[in-house]
N, C-alpha and C positions, 0 to 999 in steps of 0.2 A: 597439277603439272608443275614440274620443276622449271624455274626461270633461269636462263643462262645469260650472262653478261659478257660483252667483249672487253678483254683486258690485254692490250698489247698483242692482239692476234690470238690469244687464248680464249676459249669459251669456258667461263667459270660459273659454277653453281652460285646463284645470287646469295645463298646463305653463307657460303665460304667467303665470297667477296665482301659481304657486310661485316663478317667477323674480323677479317684482316684489316679492313679500312677503318672500322669504327672502334675496334677493341685492341687488336694486336699491334698496329702501327703507332697510334698516338703515344707520344712521349719518348719514342725510340730515336728520334732524329731522322727517320727515314720517311720520304714522301711516297704517296701511293703510286704516282706515275713512274717514278724511278724503280720502285720495288717490283711492279708488274713487268716492266721492261726487262729488268735483270732476271726475274724469274723465268720469263719466256726464253731468254737467251740460254739460261742454264738448262732448262728442259730440252731445248732444241739440240744442245751439245751432248748432254749425258744420256738422253733417251736412246740414241743410236748405239752408244757403248753398252748400255744396259741390255739392249736386244742382242748384241753380239755375244755377250757373256752367256745369256740364256741359250743361244744357239749352240754355243760350245758345250754346255751341259748336255744338251740333247744329242749332240754328235758323240760325245764320250760315252753316254749311256748306250747308244746304238752299237758302238764298237764293243763294249763290254758284253752286251746281250749276244752279239754274234760270236764272241769268244766262247761263251758258255755253251751256246747251241752247237758250235763246231766241235766241242769236246764232250758232247753228251755221251754218257756211259763210261767215260774214262775216269780214272782216279785223279783227284785234284793234285796238281803239281805246283807247290808254293813258289818255287824258284822261277818256273816258266811264267806263272801268273804275275809275279812282281816285275819280271822283265817286260812283259806285255804292257803293264800299267805304266812303266817308265817310258816305253816306246811311244805310247799314244799321248803322253803328257799329263796323265792322271796323277802320277807321282813325279815330283820335281826334285832336283838336287837339294840336299840339306844346305842351308846357309852357313857361312863361316860363323864361329862363335861371336855373339854380340850381346850387348846389354841395352835394354830399352832406355829411351831418353825422356820419358814423360815427366813433365814438371807441372807445378801448380795444381796439386791434387789434394783434396780435403783429407784430413787424417782418418775420417771414418772409412775411407776407401783404401788409403795407402798404409797406414801404420796402426790400425786397430783391427780387431777380429771380433766378429759377432754376427748375429742372424740377419737375413735379408728377406723382405717381403716382396711379393709380386702381385699386383692388383690391377683389375681392368680399369682403363682410363675412363670408360663410359659410366662408371658407377661412382658418383661423387662421395657417397657415404663410405664406401669401402676405401676409397683413396684417402679420405681424411682420417679414417681409423688407422690406416697404415702409416701415414705421415706422423701421426701422434703416438705410434707404437714405439717410439724411441725409448720411452720409459713405461714400465709395466709393473703392476702389483704382483709380487710373488705370492702374497697371501691369497689374492683372488684366483691366480692361476692354479695354485694347489687345491684350493677349496672347491672350485667348480669343475674340475676334470678328474679323470681316473689316474692322474699322475702319482697320487699318494697311495702308499700301501696302508690303507685304513678303510674302515667301513664308509660307504657313501653317506653324504649328509642326509639326515632325516628330514622329511618334508615338514612344512609349517613354520618357516622362519629360521633364524640362526641356530645351528646345531653346535652347542658348546663343545661337545666331545670331538666332533670333526675339527672345529676350530683349534682345539688344543693340539691335535695331531699336526695341523698345518703349522702352527707356531713352533712346535718342536722340530719339524723338518727344516723350517726356515732358519732357526738358530743353529741347527747342526751345519747348515750351509755356511753360516757366518763363522763358525768354528773352523771350517775348512779353508775359507777364502781369506778371512781377516781375523785370525785368532787373537785373543786377548793375551796380555803378558802372563796372566795367571788366571786359572779358572775358566769357565765356559760362559758363553753368552746366555745360556739358560739361567745362570745364577747372577748375572749382572743386574744391579738394582738402580742403575743411573749414577749421576754424579761424575766423578773423575773417570775418564776413559783412557786406559793405558793399553795400547796395542803391543803385541809381540814385535811388530815392525812399525815404529811410529810414523814412517813415511806413508803408510796406507791411510792415515787420517788426512783427507783432502780438503775439508772445510766444514762450515756450519752455518746455521741461521736459526732464528727463533723457531723452535719446533722441528728442527732437522739436523741430522749428522750425516756428513758425506764421507764415504770411504772409497778406496780405489784398489783394484786388484786386476792384474793382467791387462791393464789399460782401460778397464771398464769400471764405471762408477756404481756404487750401491748407496742408496739413500735410506736412512732410518727415520721414519716419521714418528716424532715424539709428541704424544697428545694424551695426557693422563685423564682428560675429560671424555674421551671417546669411548664407545662401547667396548672396543678391543683394548685400547690403551689403559683403561682403568683397571683391567684385570691383569696387566703385565707388570712385573716388578720394576721394570725400567720405564714404563709408560710407552713402550713401542707399540704403535698402532698399525704399522705396516712396514714392509721391506720392499722398496722400489728398486728394480733392476734396470740398468741401461741395457736395452734389448735390441730392437731393430735399428741397427746403425744406418742401414740403407734400405731404400725401397725402390722397386722398379715400377713405374707407372706405365702400364702396358697398352699399346695400340695394336698388338699383334695377336698372339695365340689365344688370349683370354677374352677377346672382344668379338662381337658380331657387328663389324662396321663395314657396310657394303655400299654406302653412297654418301653424298654431301651432308645429309642430315646427321648420320651417325658420326662421321669424321669431325664435324664441327663441334658436336657434343664432347668428343674426346679432347680436341684441341682446347676447347673452352675450359674444361676442368684442369688441363695442364697449365694453362695461363693463370687460372686462379691459384693453383699451387705455387707457381713461380712468383706471383705477387703476394701470396700470403693471405688473400682475401676470399678464398673459396669458402662458402658457407652452404650447408645443407640442412633443411628442416624436414622432419618426417614424423609420422605418428608412431608412437611406441607405447603400446598398452593403453591407448585412449588419451594420451597426452602428447603435445607437440614438443619434440626435442630439437634443439638447434645444435648442430655440430660445426665447429670451426677449428682452425689450426692453433695448436698450443704455442704459447709464448716461450721465449728462452727462460732459463732457470737461473735465478740470482743466488750467489753464494759469497761467503767471506772465507778467505784462506786462513790457515792456522796463524799466519803472520799478520793478519788483519787487513789484507787487501781484498777489495771487491772484485769478483769475476763472474762471468756467465758461462753456462753450459748450453749447448744447442738443444732446443726443446723438441726438435723433430728429426725424423730420418733425413739423411741427405738423399735426394731423389734423382734417379735416372729416369729417362723416358725410353721405352723400347719402341723403335720404329719398326715398320714391316720390312721384310727382306726384299730381294731384287725381283721376285717373280711377278707380283700382281700389278695390275693397272687399276685406275680408279675413274669412275664416271663423273667425279666432281670437277675435273678439269680435262678438257679436250684440246689437243694440239692443233695447230693450224691445218694439218692434213686430215683432221677429224678423228684421229686415233686417241684413245684414252691415255692420259699421262701415267707414267710409272709411279705407283703409289709411294714407293720408297724414296723417290726424289722429292715428292711433295712433303712427305713427313720430315725429311732432313731440313728443308727450308722452313717449314711452318713451326715445327717444334723448337727449332733454334731461335726463330723470331720471338716466340713466346718467352723463351728463356732469357732474352735480352732484358726483359723487365726485372729479372733477378740481378743480372750483372750491372744494370744501371741504377739499381736501388729504387725502382719506380713503385714498389709495393711496400707493405708494412713489415714483412719478414724476409729474411735471407735464406736461400738454399745453400749455395756454394760460397763459402767465405774465401776460397782460393781463386775465385773468378773464372770458374770453368762451367761448361755445359756438358752433361753426361748423357750420351746416347748409346743404348745397347742395340747392336745390329745383329739380327738373327739370320740363320739359314744362308750363310755364305759358303760357297763351295770353293775352297782352295785360295791360295795367295793372290791370284790374279783378281778375284772378286774383292778381296780385302784391300788390295791396292786401288781398285776402283772406288771403294768407299773413302779411302784416304784422299783421293783427288776430288771427290764430290764434296767432302767436308772442307777442303781447301777453298773450293769455289763458293760454298755457303759462307765461309768466313769472309772472303773478299766481298761478297754481296752485302753482308750485314756490317761491314766495317770492323771486323774483329781481328785481333792479332792471331798469327798462325798458331795452330794447335790449341786454341781456346776450346774448341769442340773436342771432347775426349770420346773414345769409342770403347765399347765392350764387345768383344768377339765371342759369340757363343759357339763352343766347340760341340756342335750337334749334328754335323754332316760328315759323312765318311771321308770325303776328299780333304776336308779341313783337319780332321783328326790325323790323317796320314801325312799331312804336310804342316803340322801345327807350328813348328818353329819358323817356317817360311811365311806363314800367315801372320804371326806376331811381327816378324821383320817388316812386313808390308805396311804396318801401322805403328812402328816402334816408337814414334815420338808422340803418340796420342793414346796409346792403349792403357786402359785402367781396369780391365776385367776380362778374364776368361772363365768358362765354367763347363761342366759336363751335364748332360741331360739324357737319362736312359731312354725316354720314350721317343723323342724325335730322332735321336741317334740310331735307335733300333729300327724305326720306320725307314730311315735311309739305308741302313744295312740290308734290310729285306729287299727294298726296291733295287738297289744297285746290283745285287746278286740274284735278282728275281728268277733268272733262267738257269741258275746253277743247280737248282733242285728244290724239293720241299723243305721249308725251314722247320726247325724245332718249335714246339709250342711257345707261346708268348711267356708263360710262367717259367720256362726253363732258361730264357735268355739271360736273366740276371746272374745265373751261375756259369755262364759260358766264358771261355777263356778270353775272347776278344773284349768283353766288357771289362774284365779285370785289367787287361792291358791298357785299354782306353782310359780308365780312371787313373791309373798310375802314371801313364805317359803325360796326361794333362798337367798334373802337379809338377812332375820332374822337369818337363820341358819349360813350364812357366818359370820355375825357380832358376833353371839354367840361363834363361833369357833376362833375368834380373827383375822379375816382377815383385819379389818380396820387398816390402817397404815403399812400393810405388803403385801397386795395383792389387785388385782382388783376384784370388784364385778360388773359384766357387764350386759348390756341389749342388746337386739337384734337390727336388722338392720331396718333402714328406707329405704323401697324398691323403693321409687318413686323419682328418682334423679332430675326430672324436677319440682317437687312440693315442693319448699322450704318454701313457706309461710305456707303451711299445716304442714311441718316438724317443723317450729318454734312454731306453735301453739300446736302441740301434744307432741313433744319429750322432752319438759321441764319436763314431767312426769317422765323421767328416773332419772335425778339427784334428783328430789323430792322424789323418791322412796328410796333413799339411795345408788343408784348405782354410783360408781365413774368413770365409763366409759360406753359408748354405741356405737354401730356400726353405721357408716354412709357410704353412697355409693360413695363419691367423695371427693377430697380435698376441693372443694367449700363448700360442705355440712359440712365438718369438721370445716371450719372457722365459718360458721353460727351457728353450734351446740355449738361451744365454748362460744357463748353468754350465753347459758343456765348455764354454770358453773361459770359465773360471777353473774348471777341472784340468784343462789342457792349455799350456802356454804355446799358442800356435806358432809364434815367431821363433821360439826356441826349437820347436819341432821342425820348422822349415830349415833351420841351420843343421839339424841332425840329418835331414833328408838330402840337403844340397850335395851334389856330387855323386849321389847314387846313380847307378846305371839306368838309362831309360829302357823300358821293356821294348823288345824288338818289334819291328814291323811284321815279322812272321806271325806273332800272336795277334796283333791288331787285325791283320787281314785273314785270319782264320775264319772262313765262312761258316756260319752256324747251320749247315745243312744236316738234315736228319738222314744220314747215309744208311741204307739198308734196313730201315725201320719198318716193321709191320704194325700198322695202326689197327687197334681194335675198334669196333663200332662204338663202344662206350667212350673211348678216348676222343674219337672224331666228334661225336655228339656233344660231349662236354666242351670241347674247344669251340665248336660252332656256336653253341648256346652262349658261352662266356663272351665271345667276341661280338656276336649279334646283339646281346643284351647291352653291352657297353656302347656300341654304335648307336642303337636306338635311343638309349637313355640320354645320351648327349645330344644327338641330332634333333630330337623332338623339341628340346628347349632352344637350340640354336636357330632352327628354322622357324618355329611357330612363335617364339617369345623374344628372339634376339638376344638371348643370354649366352655369352661366350665362355663363361666359366662359372661353375657352381658345384655344390656337393651333390653328386649323383650316386644313388645306391647301386652297388655292383650286383652281380648275380646272387651273392650271398647276403645281400641287404646291408653291406658295410658301406658307409658313405665315403666316397672318394672325390677329391678335387679333380675335376675333369676339364681339359681344354683340348685344343686341336691336336696337340702332340699325342694324347691318348687315342684320339680318333685315327690318327695316321697309322699307328702301329697295328691297331685292330683291323682296319680296312685292308692294309697291306698284307697282313698275315692271312686273311681269308682269300685275297686275290691270288696270293702265291699258291695256296693249297688248291684252288680251283684250276690254276694254270697247270699244275702237275698231277691233277687227277686224284688227289687225296680225298676230295669230296666232290659232289656234283652240284650243279645249279639247283636241282630239286631239293637236295639236302639243305642248302643254304636258305632257300625260300621257306622250307619247313621250319628251320630254326628261327628265321625272322618272324614267322607267324606265331610260334610258341612264345618268343620273347616279347612280342608286341603285347600280348596278354599280360605278361609279368610287369612290363614297364608301365602299362596303363594302371595296374593295381598299385605299383609303387608310387604313382603320382596322383592317386585318387583324392588326396587331401588338398591338392593345389587347385584353387578356383580358376586359374588362368590356363590350366592344362587342357589341351585338345587331344582326344583319343586318336591313336594311330589307326588309320584305315588304309586298305590297299590302294585307293586312289588319292590318298592324301599326299601333300607335297613333302612332308617330312619322311614318310616311308619311301617315297620315290627317291629322295636324296640318299637315304641309307643304302638302298639297293644300288644306286649308281656308284657310290663310293666303293662298294665291293666289286661289282661286275665290270666297272670301268677302271678299277684300281691299277691294273697293269699299265694302262696308257696315260695315267696322270703324271705330270712332270715331277720327277723325284718322289712320286707317291704322295705329293701334297694334297691336302683336302680342300684348300681354299678355293680353287676354281669352281668346284661343284657346290660347295657350301654357299658361296656368293651367288651363284646362278639360282639356286633354289630359294635362298632367302629373298632375293630380289623378286622372284615370282610370288612369294608369299606376301611381301609388302605391297606388290602391285594388286594382288587379289583383295 
């Protein structure tokens, strides 16, 4: 049984109370009694506003549903639709032109362009790997993936032929990014280094040469005694790229955190990252490996001055959105506390250890706390977050706008009012981004009653998506984010397909985005190549001033008008979505894994989180609503795909087979058959319900 303690009228899970009082508060200058009193006051004030915002979401959705139902069978009228959305307050007036005023932002966020990792806060090993992915071996990334146009490495130890191809590709990259004054890197034999642009030589140290291009560093490891270096004319043993400039430590879509036990684990790992003392020990191939955070890197400039480079990604923490409540704290009236309010207070408290230098390593040298706030619907909710962060700063004794915010442009009402959303947090915003999956899930749910939607696979080619991606960058630039904040793009979901990533993901820096999500440290190293190929800030200057795509395109509802579905099309779509839902849900419910590489219907490993589940469940709920398929057809697809998912997980000793009366399959069915009624189509309420049932069992 979970023990609860009284703290200023709040009923607090004893595990959370112990964490805050014994680990998070000491050294901060805050006393426990004052902290709990202020926390209770904050919750009492903001919980009411939070509930009112959720009620407004529900009311707007009801009005939109009624609009579509009242026009059933009529052709869509874009002008009448927009007028209706303005009339009900879904669309708000565009703000007058403005520039954001954010200050004290670390260069990795404001003035540098490079990859970004997102990792679950509950997995210390993944979090440490991501934090340390600031620097990555290009040799390793090329050798161990399919990124290279060369035969795969032969089994049985180091393949010299594969290695030679890796080295040739890496030196070709050096020729492109930091060319020599004469000749090529393949012919350089060491000694005097003369670059075509001498300013690209950034420093040196025994065994290392530091170069710089497009604001990113490249380290040449010189070691003529190593296995690789002794075969190289210049003794180059590796090429190290500055890669994951930033990492988001995630308490939201990639975790299964449903109670005090789960949340405390996430908070504890975040505290360890903020202090620099997080350590994880694990068995790897029969030996115990210890993973800790990398130190800063020491260098000497060409003029002889010592300097350091940050050894780790600059870390954000992603809090949950406004929707969910948490059983770890109950208000005086017995209601669960809004989880997003708890995250704001507790993650900021943990980050005080960084700001006050209480640990061994620093995260923000600019003195800021970076919080990504997801799933906000429009400027009113962004303004609520701004006021909440004001209150947290006052509670913790922080200067105004110490807490920075990343606004995820992943809900339709935010996309349609993006400039107004940015204006609502204009003095603390450091991040906007786009995300296909959550944004598509909200697209389907908002227009659920407009008609049957096009298949999931066709969404990426739809006009509203193109408009959404372009509007995000252009509005961000118009609001002055360049040089002050990140404009980001979404995840490459296939961690095993790195050649395809290299071919496709260069589109992100070309779009003017100065960061984009990648699924692994190796992918971050390879994606870093794109930021050497494209000068993102020069690209932003080219784009600045271009017209923002119209709202007409963004609000073009992706309904499959007049489409005659074949049985084969319907079966394929049902199987595809059911397989994805089951493959993800069975791990979430049975194992508490919120993000992992899940084989898709074609056995391609995809990084899955709740966003992927949202689109799949909403797509099927929409088709059921409009009679494209029947409940019997969905159940038949679930039965077929349960067999496939069981087979795909046969090698996992922790896996529990899907059974009709099993909690995981019940959860999957509920996500589909109750999908129309879920708030904004979110999966969290049902996932939390069934995961709590599983933990109780």
